[in-house]
VOGU-3710 file (C-alpha; in Angstrom, 3 decimals, decimal comma):
1> xxxxxxxxxx> 42,553/-4,301/40,969  44,809/-4,247/37,931  44,461/-8,028/37,607  40,972/-7,512/36,240  41,776/-4,441/34,170  41,004/-4,689/30,459  43,600/-2,632/28,631  41,381/-1,559/25,772  38,710/-0,329/28,175  41,024/1,372/30,651
11> xxxxxxxxxx> 44,338/2,610/29,165  47,331/2,933/31,485  48,574/6,278/30,113  48,701/8,833/32,912  48,693/12,094/30,987  47,627/14,557/33,667  50,271/14,077/36,343  53,329/12,131/37,437  52,395/9,842/40,298  54,388/9,518/43,525
21> xxxxxxxxxx> 57,141/6,939/43,909  55,052/4,903/46,351  52,018/4,909/44,053  54,210/4,003/41,077  55,652/0,983/42,864  52,211/-0,134/44,108  50,520/0,155/40,708  53,520/-1,268/38,850  53,624/-4,291/41,144  49,917/-4,879/40,556
31> xxxxxxxxxx> 50,493/-4,473/36,849  53,241/-7,096/36,935  50,826/-9,560/38,553  47,968/-8,890/36,091  46,968/-12,077/34,252  46,270/-10,315/30,954  49,599/-8,463/30,775  52,675/-10,419/29,788  55,520/-8,139/28,668  56,693/-5,118/30,666
41> xxxxxxxxxx> 59,779/-2,912/30,453  60,875/-0,580/33,250  62,933/2,544/32,745  64,554/5,313/34,780  65,527/8,790/33,598  68,180/10,907/35,264  70,246/14,048/34,665  73,656/13,643/36,344  74,187/17,421/36,336  70,856/18,296/38,004
51> xxxxxxxxxx> 72,700/19,405/41,137  74,769/21,807/39,021  71,570/23,248/37,530  70,315/23,883/41,066  73,578/25,542/42,081  73,749/27,700/38,943  70,098/28,678/38,522  68,182/27,712/41,664  65,479/25,220/42,578  62,795/26,944/40,491
61> xxxxxxxxxx> 64,721/26,256/37,279  65,279/22,660/38,383  61,517/22,191/38,825  60,872/23,720/35,408  63,582/21,524/33,877  62,055/18,394/35,435  58,561/19,335/34,223  59,902/19,741/30,690  61,779/16,436/30,952  58,519/14,734/31,967
71> xxxxxxxxxx> 56,656/16,341/29,058  59,274/15,199/26,555  59,416/11,694/28,004  55,630/11,398/27,621  55,980/12,696/24,081  58,515/9,976/23,360  56,235/7,311/24,814  53,459/8,457/22,487  50,363/6,257/22,475  52,043/3,374/24,269
81> xxxxxxxxxx> 50,542/2,185/27,549  52,690/3,234/30,485  52,926/4,365/34,082  55,214/7,306/34,897  56,184/8,428/38,373  58,726/9,819/40,807  61,762/7,785/41,775  63,882/7,801/44,912  67,174/7,401/43,052  66,597/9,318/39,808
91> xxxxxxxxxx> 64,376/12,041/38,390  61,776/9,729/36,834  60,831/6,074/36,596  58,202/4,183/34,688  56,950/0,956/33,225  55,805/0,315/29,643  53,616/-2,416/28,198  55,530/-3,659/25,152  57,194/-6,654/23,528  60,347/-7,835/25,273
101> xxxxxxxxxx> 62,317/-8,118/22,037  65,549/-6,124/21,910  64,347/-4,432/18,740  61,152/-3,180/20,394  63,013/-1,847/23,421  65,596/-0,097/21,240  62,821/1,497/19,205  61,229/2,890/22,380  64,601/4,034/23,679  65,474/5,842/20,454
111> xxxxxxxxxx> 62,063/7,527/20,351  62,408/8,827/23,907  66,035/9,852/23,321  65,005/11,853/20,263  62,094/13,465/22,121  64,244/14,488/25,094  66,845/16,074/22,829  70,018/18,028/23,605  68,941/21,211/25,390  66,032/22,606/27,369
121> xxxxxxxxxx> 64,693/26,068/26,535  63,111/27,195/29,794  61,499/30,504/30,751  64,640/32,540/31,383  67,494/30,212/30,521  68,552/27,456/28,142  69,956/24,427/29,957  72,239/21,965/28,175  72,805/18,893/30,296  73,372/15,186/29,690
131> xxxxxxxxxx> 70,367/12,923/30,271  70,744/9,186/30,859  67,985/6,577/30,473  68,205/2,976/31,658  65,886/0,165/30,534  65,296/-3,316/31,944  62,713/-6,004/31,293  60,405/-7,453/33,934  60,989/-11,205/34,116  57,708/-12,815/32,907
141> xxxxxxxxxx> 58,207/-15,641/35,433  59,244/-13,703/38,560  57,160/-10,589/37,747  59,345/-8,611/40,153  59,103/-4,885/39,434  61,626/-3,849/42,121  64,321/-6,108/40,644  63,617/-4,728/37,173  63,811/-1,098/38,305  67,057/-1,894/40,148
151> xxxxxxxxxx> 68,440/-3,349/36,914  67,392/-0,203/35,050  69,503/1,773/37,540  72,420/-0,566/36,872  72,010/0,164/33,147  72,299/3,888/33,863  75,344/3,425/36,099  77,013/1,366/33,369  76,573/4,222/30,880  79,313/6,761/30,302
161> xxxxxxxxxx> 78,024/10,284/30,869  78,211/12,367/27,674  79,175/16,040/27,695  75,632/16,801/26,502  72,639/15,135/24,872  70,662/12,042/25,808  71,984/8,477/25,951  70,314/5,191/26,873  71,389/1,736/27,932  69,523/-1,569/28,106
171> xxxxxxxxxx> 70,306/-3,913/30,985  71,913/-7,284/30,360  73,038/-9,870/32,913  76,730/-9,066/32,450  76,169/-5,488/33,607  75,771/-6,505/37,240  79,241/-8,058/37,189  80,714/-5,046/35,411  79,050/-2,584/37,800  80,267/-4,556/40,832
181> xxxxxxxxxx> 83,795/-4,470/39,408  83,508/-0,745/38,701  82,358/-0,098/42,271  85,348/-2,068/43,553  87,663/0,019/41,350  86,078/3,223/42,667  86,551/2,093/46,269  90,256/1,350/45,725  91,401/4,000/43,229  92,273/6,837/45,627
191> xxxxxxxxxx> 94,338/4,549/47,855  96,035/2,989/44,812  97,112/6,417/43,560  98,395/7,397/46,982  100,318/4,135/47,365  101,755/4,444/43,830  100,118/1,135/42,858  98,940/2,931/39,721  101,977/3,343/37,475  102,954/5,518/34,559
201> xxxxxxxxxx> 104,168/3,837/31,382  105,682/5,660/28,428  105,159/4,861/24,744  107,842/6,357/22,493  107,032/8,619/19,565  109,419/8,069/16,679  110,677/10,812/14,379  110,564/9,488/10,809  113,561/11,544/9,701  116,014/9,338/11,601
211> xxxxxxxxxx> 113,846/6,865/13,577  114,940/8,429/16,875  112,729/8,877/19,918  111,594/12,471/19,861  109,082/12,216/22,732  106,680/9,840/24,484  103,121/9,633/25,735  102,450/9,013/29,431  99,869/6,270/29,988  98,342/4,945/33,225
221> xxxxxxxxxx> 98,579/1,262/34,154  97,244/-0,583/37,204  97,569/-4,217/38,249  95,720/-4,948/41,488  96,088/-8,105/43,588  92,317/-8,601/43,814  91,028/-6,904/40,648  93,799/-8,028/38,315  94,570/-5,776/35,357  92,517/-2,580/35,499
231> xxxxxxxxxx> 92,353/-0,978/32,063  92,935/2,767/31,548  89,299/3,081/30,444  88,115/1,511/33,707  90,318/3,930/35,652  88,939/6,902/33,724  85,339/5,740/34,187  85,924/5,316/37,930  87,503/8,767/38,211  84,558/10,214/36,272
241> xxxxxxxxxx> 82,009/8,628/38,623  84,038/9,959/41,568  84,023/13,386/39,895  87,825/13,364/40,125  89,002/13,294/36,501  90,875/16,558/37,002  92,559/15,142/40,122  93,686/12,124/38,072  95,159/14,506/35,473  96,925/16,347/38,270
251> xxxxxxxxxx> 98,378/13,063/39,571  99,692/12,112/36,115  101,149/15,586/35,520  103,021/15,566/38,836  104,410/12,056/38,302  105,629/12,990/34,820  107,420/16,025/36,243  108,974/13,913/39,004  110,276/11,432/36,438  111,648/14,148/34,199
261> xxxxxxxxxx> 113,573/15,667/37,106  115,220/12,275/37,678  115,960/11,828/33,978  117,541/15,254/33,651  119,985/14,385/36,434  121,407/11,835/33,993  121,346/14,284/31,046  118,575/12,292/29,340  117,788/13,710/25,901  113,999/13,146/25,787
271> xxxxxxxxxx> 112,515/16,278/24,203  108,996/16,151/25,655  106,328/14,018/27,318  102,674/14,092/26,266  99,972/14,140/28,944  96,311/13,451/28,165  93,923/16,013/29,642  90,187/15,592/30,235  87,487/18,163/29,583  87,176/18,973/33,293
281> xxxxxxxxxx> 90,848/19,969/33,472  90,748/22,118/30,335  87,609/23,815/31,664  89,355/25,040/34,815  89,171/28,860/34,910  92,754/28,854/36,221  94,033/26,186/33,812  97,070/28,176/32,671  98,032/29,020/36,273  97,562/25,339/37,244
291> xxxxxxxxxx> 99,884/24,189/34,452  102,585/26,743/35,323  102,396/26,033/39,047  103,140/22,316/38,611  106,162/22,725/36,306  107,481/25,491/38,573  107,058/23,211/41,584  109,421/20,645/40,048  111,614/22,971/38,016  110,622/21,421/34,691
301> xxxxxxxxxx> 110,756/23,792/31,680  107,253/24,064/30,128  108,544/23,138/26,651  109,116/19,602/27,953  105,334/19,180/28,391  102,863/18,516/25,579  99,157/18,434/26,442  97,021/16,037/24,381  93,377/17,137/24,197  90,295/15,701/22,519
311> xxxxxxxxxx> 88,003/17,656/20,235  85,100/17,077/22,642  87,034/18,945/25,350  87,304/21,943/23,055  83,733/22,149/21,810  82,292/23,042/25,224  83,694/26,577/24,886  85,914/26,987/21,838  86,864/30,637/22,335  87,754/30,194/26,012
321> xxxxxxxxxx> 89,808/27,092/25,186  91,725/28,948/22,487  92,593/31,691/24,980  93,887/29,113/27,461  95,961/27,335/24,814  97,529/30,605/23,645  98,348/31,612/27,225  100,036/28,257/27,868  101,925/28,345/24,557  103,268/31,780/25,470
331> xxxxxxxxxx> 104,882/30,067/28,464  106,337/27,249/26,354  103,794/24,421/26,600  102,723/22,649/23,400  99,375/21,059/22,492  98,326/18,059/20,412  94,831/17,391/19,068  94,258/13,702/19,827  92,156/11,176/17,858  91,779/13,540/14,910
341> xxxxxxxxxx> 89,168/12,467/12,365  86,637/10,993/14,793  84,780/14,250/15,601  82,078/15,628/13,324  83,526/19,144/13,307  87,226/18,254/13,241  88,084/20,352/10,181  86,193/23,383/11,459  88,053/23,143/14,781  91,413/22,530/13,180
351> xxxxxxxxxx> 91,281/25,796/11,264  90,692/27,761/14,467  92,804/25,965/17,031  96,385/27,072/17,702  97,564/23,504/18,340  101,110/22,348/17,577  100,560/18,696/16,703  97,877/16,639/15,012  97,414/12,955/15,918  95,662/10,812/13,314
361> xxxxxxxxxx> 93,246/8,438/15,032  94,242/4,777/15,187  91,026/3,715/13,411  92,365/5,153/10,147  95,738/3,424/10,532  94,158/0,029/11,301  92,709/-0,264/7,784  95,321/1,640/5,811  96,876/-1,495/4,239  93,698/-2,860/2,684
371> xxxxxxxxxx> 91,273/0,042/2,503  91,778/2,640/-0,220  89,464/5,138/1,464  91,519/4,999/4,678  94,712/5,637/2,699  93,122/8,607/0,961  91,897/10,015/4,286  95,302/9,626/5,956  97,066/11,241/3,026  94,664/14,178/3,042
381> xxxxxxxxxx> 94,899/14,650/6,813  98,699/14,769/6,565  98,509/17,319/3,728  96,009/19,477/5,612  98,074/19,289/8,804  101,242/20,329/6,998  99,382/23,080/5,170  98,362/24,518/8,535  101,883/24,237/9,908  101,210/21,304/12,250
391> xxxxxxxxxx> 103,414/18,333/13,060  101,452/15,208/12,090  101,600/12,067/14,246  100,192/8,663/13,248  99,198/6,616/16,308  98,566/2,879/16,347  101,246/1,885/13,802  101,598/-1,845/14,410  103,398/-3,306/11,396  105,927/-2,479/8,695
401> xxxxxxxxxx> 103,339/-1,968/5,953  101,525/0,706/7,979  104,863/2,349/8,791  105,940/2,471/5,143  102,593/3,874/3,974  102,458/6,748/6,480  106,131/7,487/5,844  105,505/7,640/2,082  102,739/10,187/2,750  105,223/12,432/4,568
411> xxxxxxxxxx> 104,005/11,829/8,116  106,381/13,375/10,681  106,044/11,073/13,706  104,685/7,585/14,421  103,646/5,881/17,619  102,662/2,254/18,068  103,598/-1,337/18,833  105,678/-1,699/15,659  108,348/0,375/17,378  107,541/-0,098/21,051
421> xxxxxxxxxx> 104,779/-1,012/23,452  104,238/1,323/26,432  107,167/0,791/28,804  107,511/1,101/32,582  109,346/4,269/33,587  112,679/2,552/34,267  112,615/0,574/30,992  111,825/3,715/29,022  114,645/5,596/30,751  117,085/2,732/30,037
431> xxxxxxxxxx> 116,013/2,774/26,398  116,880/6,455/26,166  120,162/6,178/28,057  121,371/3,151/26,071  120,836/4,956/22,798  118,605/2,184/21,472  116,326/4,820/19,980  118,781/5,129/17,081  118,336/1,478/16,130  114,565/1,112/16,238
441> xx> 113,490/-1,726/13,952  112,437/-0,958/10,383
//
């Protein structure tokens, strides 16, 4: 029995094979009850896109991928004492003998994350897929392995899936509440969209030449009777877990077109509305056809629609994305590069991308009053944008000082609470029709 096992005499490392799920749970439970072992950490490893690997390359490649994932996980564990086995709800699970300090767990997590890496060079193919790792401690008092492994799964579910690479999360007690809330959001989102309980708000974009409203950004808002305020990030995370981010984009696009049809009946002068698009939508092979079909359905001219895209959505396939952007621009659509300055290859992308507008990330604007480096960065981004023929937009302008600084740098457009918070559709329409855009506060 493991209770009588002396660690120095009989190491736990299982280097020759990965044990079955049943054997893992049996041995791990015995390990938890061992008198001479105090601190244990469980972990689970999963690849959310494993099913896509199977569909694209077949089961043989999946087996080879899993074998390589096991090898790299063992490499990351190094000389630590551990058990590693199959898992019913993920690719791998295990338990490690280690200190329960947050620093120790983070060190293990970083080591495994580094060992797993970003891509897998297999026999006939290179697979790039996100890998998620969840960690949870075994309570020294309860010594309940099943609860700990369940918590490790919660840690994975609470982790946003990256486009590639390996991420980890360490369970804390608040995660259970957050995961329960997220599951409730997932269960209600589709019905809320159908019932129009999810609303579109519009935040004006102000032209600095005359402080008029030149356009606006469409933003999702949801207040639920049971859940209360559901943030846009929570909505996006729920749609991602439902694998319906592109359907959410489609919903927003259609509602924007419906609103614009109503506005045009009253000869509203709004020049364009910006719609945020996710990576899944941009990656559609028929993206350009999809965009044209929706505006044609509602009779909205394409030049009234501006698509805001993130750098991460472009990096998946830069050349293909450029082709799609050019095809859409030929039909009249415009494109904005959102959150510029936060991506590591922003400048390299900017030189290649045929985008129309450049949005400076809010993080630069937040510190522009008191941080010289932020002011220098903003000034240089505006100069670079203008040099490349782009319209430059500063988002997150919240006070007069920020407004005056970006205006002095020659910024073209600003967006933020200093001028207007996001407004419900009717309030935004009334703002346009009443001509209040000409008297925005200075």
